[in-house]
N, C-alpha and C positions, 0 to 999 in steps of 0.2 A: 657317399663315395665328394673329397672338396671339391666344387668346379673353381677354379683360378680365372679372375676380373682381370683383360684390356684395356684400354681403352685409346681409340682414337685420339686424337691431337684437339680433333673438334668435343669427346664424349669428355680429354681432358683438363680443360678450359670452362666446358659449365660448374664439370662437380667444381672445378679448386673457385673460382665463382661464389661455387654455391651452400659449401661450407659442405660437399657428400662422396671424399673421397677419401675417411676414414670407410663411411656406411659400403663404399662400392666397395672394400678391402674384406670389409669384414659377411657380405652379402651371401648367400650360396645358394645359388638358383637351382643344380643339381643334375644332373646327365641329361635331360631330356629335355634341356634350352633346347630350339633348336635354328637355326640361320633363321629370322623374317623374325621373329618372337621377340617382341616385348618387355623389356623389364621395366618394371611403373614401380621406384623408391614413393614412400611417401612419408614426410618428413617435418613436420612444424607441419603438418595437418594442407602442406603442397607438395600435386601430384610429379615428378620427375621420371621423361619417360628418356629408357636409350633404349634403343634397337639391333637385337644381335646380328655380328653381321658376320663373323665366323666361326665356327671350330675351328679346332685345332689339338692332333691331341700329340701327348709328347711325352715318349720312351726315357728314362732316364736309372739309367746302374738297374733294369728288373722292375723299377715304381712305372705308374702312369695315372699321367693325370690329364684330363683337358683344361686350357684352355674354352674361355672366350673372350671376343672379341667383340667390347659393343662400340657407338657408334647415339652422336646426339648431333643433328635433332634427329627421333626416331620415325617423323611419319616418313610418310613418304617413300622408304625406304619398301623394293617388294621380295 
């Protein structure tokens, strides 16, 4: 199952600044990702952490998709 990723405004600013938008669009953390999980992207020997802030199931004409909203900074979230 492909899991879509949606960025909060702060996560989008961070991702654009660090050239991570395409990496996040291609990422597929899978349906086991839960709110509070940390998604760590390793790009060019740097680790970029995002927190799963929300899970949303989308029903569209019989199709089912899971979308994760991720936030940055990741730390300090519970």
